Each structure stands twice: as C-alpha cells, then as structure tokens.
C-alpha positions in Angstrom: 171.2 259.1 -73.8 167.9 258.7 -71.9 165.4 261.6 -71.4 167.0 262.6 -68.1 170.4 262.9 -69.6 169.0 264.7 -72.7 167.3 267.2 -70.4 170.5 267.9 -68.5 172.4 268.4 -71.8 169.7 270.7 -73.1 169.5 272.7 -69.9 173.3 273.2 -69.9 173.1 274.3 -73.6 170.4 276.8 -72.6 172.5 278.2 -69.7 175.3 278.9 -72.1 173.1 280.4 -74.8 170.3 282.1 -73.0 171.4 282.4 -69.4 169.7 281.4 -66.2 166.8 283.9 -65.9 165.7 283.9 -69.6 165.6 280.1 -70.0 162.1 278.7 -70.1 160.9 275.1 -69.8 159.9 275.2 -73.5 163.5 276.3 -74.3 164.9 273.3 -72.5 162.4 270.9 -74.0 163.3 272.1 -77.5 167.0 272.0 -76.9 166.7 268.5 -75.5 164.1 267.2 -78.0 162.1 265.9 -75.1 158.5 266.7 -74.0 157.7 269.4 -71.5 156.1 266.8 -69.3 159.4 265.0 -69.0 160.9 267.9 -67.1 158.4 267.5 -64.3 158.6 263.7 -64.3 162.4 263.6 -64.0 163.2 266.8 -62.0 160.0 268.1 -60.6 160.4 271.6 -62.0 162.3 273.7 -64.5 164.1 275.4 -61.6 165.3 272.1 -60.1 166.6 271.0 -63.6 168.4 274.3 -64.2 169.9 274.2 -60.7 171.2 270.6 -61.3 172.4 271.6 -64.8 174.2 274.6 -63.3 176.0 272.5 -60.7 177.1 269.9 -63.2 178.2 272.6 -65.7 180.3 274.2 -63.0 182.0 270.9 -62.3 182.8 270.5 -66.0 184.1 274.1 -66.0 186.3 273.3 -63.0 187.9 270.4 -64.9 188.7 272.7 -67.8 190.2 275.2 -65.4 192.2 272.4 -63.8 193.8 271.5 -67.1 194.8 275.2 -67.6 196.4 275.5 -64.2 198.2 272.2 -64.5 199.7 273.4 -67.7 200.7 276.6 -66.1 202.4 274.7 -63.2 204.6 273.0 -65.8 205.9 276.3 -67.2 208.3 277.1 -64.3 209.7 276.0 -61.0 209.1 279.6 -59.7 205.8 279.9 -57.8 205.4 283.5 -58.9 205.8 282.7 -62.5 203.3 279.8 -62.2 200.8 282.1 -60.4 201.0 284.6 -63.3 200.8 281.9 -66.0 197.8 280.3 -64.4 195.8 283.6 -64.4 196.9 284.4 -67.9 195.8 281.0 -69.0 192.4 281.4 -67.4 191.6 284.2 -69.8 190.9 281.5 -72.4 188.5 279.7 -70.1 186.5 283.0 -69.8 186.3 283.3 -73.5 185.2 279.8 -74.2 182.7 279.6 -71.3 181.5 283.2 -71.2 177.8 282.1 -71.3 178.2 279.9 -68.2 180.1 282.6 -66.2 177.3 285.1 -67.0 174.6 282.5 -66.0 176.3 282.0 -62.7 176.1 285.7 -61.9 172.5 285.7 -62.9 171.8 282.8 -60.6 173.6 284.4 -57.7 171.4 287.5 -58.2 168.3 285.4 -58.0 169.4 283.2 -55.1 167.9 285.6 -52.6 164.4 285.0 -54.0 164.8 281.2 -54.5 165.5 279.1 -51.4 166.1 276.0 -53.6 168.7 277.8 -55.7 170.4 279.3 -52.6 170.6 275.9 -51.1 172.0 274.4 -54.3 174.7 277.0 -54.5 175.5 276.9 -50.8 175.8 273.1 -50.9 178.8 273.3 -53.3 180.7 276.1 -51.7 182.9 274.1 -49.4 183.7 271.5 -52.1 184.4 274.3 -54.6 186.8 276.0 -52.2 188.7 272.8 -51.4 188.9 272.2 -55.2 190.4 275.6 -55.9 192.9 275.2 -53.0 194.1 272.0 -54.6 194.0 273.3 -58.1 196.2 276.3 -57.5 198.7 274.2 -55.4 199.0 271.7 -58.2 197.6 268.9 -56.0 195.0 266.3 -56.8 193.2 267.1 -53.5 193.7 268.8 -50.2 192.6 267.8 -46.7 189.3 269.3 -45.4 190.9 271.8 -43.0 190.1 275.4 -42.1 193.4 276.4 -43.6 192.7 274.9 -47.0 189.1 276.2 -47.0 190.5 279.7 -46.3 193.0 279.3 -49.1 190.3 278.2 -51.4 188.0 281.1 -50.4 190.8 283.5 -51.3 191.1 282.0 -54.8 187.3 281.9 -55.1 187.1 285.7 -54.4 189.9 286.4 -56.9 188.2 284.2 -59.5 184.8 285.9 -59.0 186.3 289.3 -59.2 188.3 288.5 -62.3 185.2 287.1 -64.0 183.1 290.1 -63.1 185.8 292.4 -64.6 186.1 290.3 -67.7 182.4 290.2 -68.3 182.1 294.0 -67.8 185.1 295.1 -69.8 187.4 292.4 -71.1 190.0 294.9 -72.3 190.5 296.1 -68.7 190.9 292.6 -67.2 194.4 292.2 -65.7 197.0 290.1 -67.3 198.7 287.3 -65.3 201.7 289.6 -64.6 199.3 292.4 -63.4 197.7 289.9 -61.1 201.1 289.0 -59.7 202.1 292.7 -59.3 198.8 293.3 -57.4 199.5 290.4 -55.1 203.0 291.7 -54.3 201.6 295.2 -53.6 198.8 294.0 -51.4 200.8 291.4 -49.4 203.6 294.0 -49.0 201.3 296.6 -47.6 199.3 294.2 -45.4 202.1 291.9 -44.3 205.0 294.3 -44.5 207.3 291.6 -46.1 210.2 292.9 -48.2 209.8 289.9 -50.5 206.3 291.0 -51.5 207.4 294.5 -52.5 206.7 295.7 -56.0 209.3 294.3 -58.4 209.4 294.5 -62.2 
C-alpha cells in the first residue's frame, strides 16, 4: 500500500482501539508507520483523515451486517422469524466491532462542534438509510424514494438504539425474539391491527 492507504488503515485501527476523541495524529502515524507530515500532505488534517476513515469503516461494517442479515433471511420463509433472526445475528457484529460502534457515538457527540465532521456524517445519511432499507428486505438495492428512505430511517433508529443499549449494558440488550415481541406490541397499539398483537 502507499502512504495514503497506510494512513487510512492506521486511522481505522485507531478508531477501533482508541476511539474518535482520544486518537492523536501521532497515534495514527505510529499505527500507519508513516510520518506525521504525510497526514497533512494527503488529507490536510488529522480530523479530515479520521472522518474519511470513519466513513470507510462504516461502509465495511455495513458489508458485515449485510452478510449477517442475508444469512438470517435464509433461515425461514416467515418474515417475523427472519426479523428476529436478523437482530439476533447482529449481536455478533456488536461484539466484533464494539470499538467502531463506540467511536461513532463519540463522533456524533462532537459533530456539533465540528462543521466538517457534521457535514461528513450528514453526507452519508441518505445512502445509509437506503442501504438499511435494502438490507432488511433482502434486496441488493432499493429505489431512492421517500418510502424507502422512511423505511431505512426506522431501521437506522432501531439500530442506533440497540447499539446504545448494548454498549451501556450488553446483558440487558434484547434478543431477536424480544425485538419481535416489541414490534408486535408497538404496532398493535399504534396501528390497532390484530395481527400485531402480542403472541408467544
């Protein structure tokens, strides 16, 4: 790899191991085995490098999540069983990528003080929502419509909440079946549909 690729790899490693806020330019340079000056030459600043590394790492994480959900979609023809299996399978993704999940929350907390970071995170929101909409429907992609963006936003909120719960107290994070039960209860009370009532 060249210096630019080495820096990206080193920055991603730092995000996993040290988080967003505690990573210094020297940390990245050491992890990359590249000079400090190379950060400015290739990316302009440590912040720009970390932001680019965060976006790339999230993309890689999305691919891992996709493999988990695809596997869950093969477990049953029943949509409810697939939904439960997907959320159960995502637990493993939280375990393996805990550092990156934590770094994302750190970055979100700092976005209000960093226009560059806020812009980087905002720039991938729509793409992320469409990706999640496709992912949980077992599709390679979905059209760029308000319906699919809304569907993806719903999954995005579920995912962020699940991640926050898992980071705070993994033992209290819901199982796939508990996720399904909650969905039935909420949809039943909001939509009033008998099919969404609480069932064992």
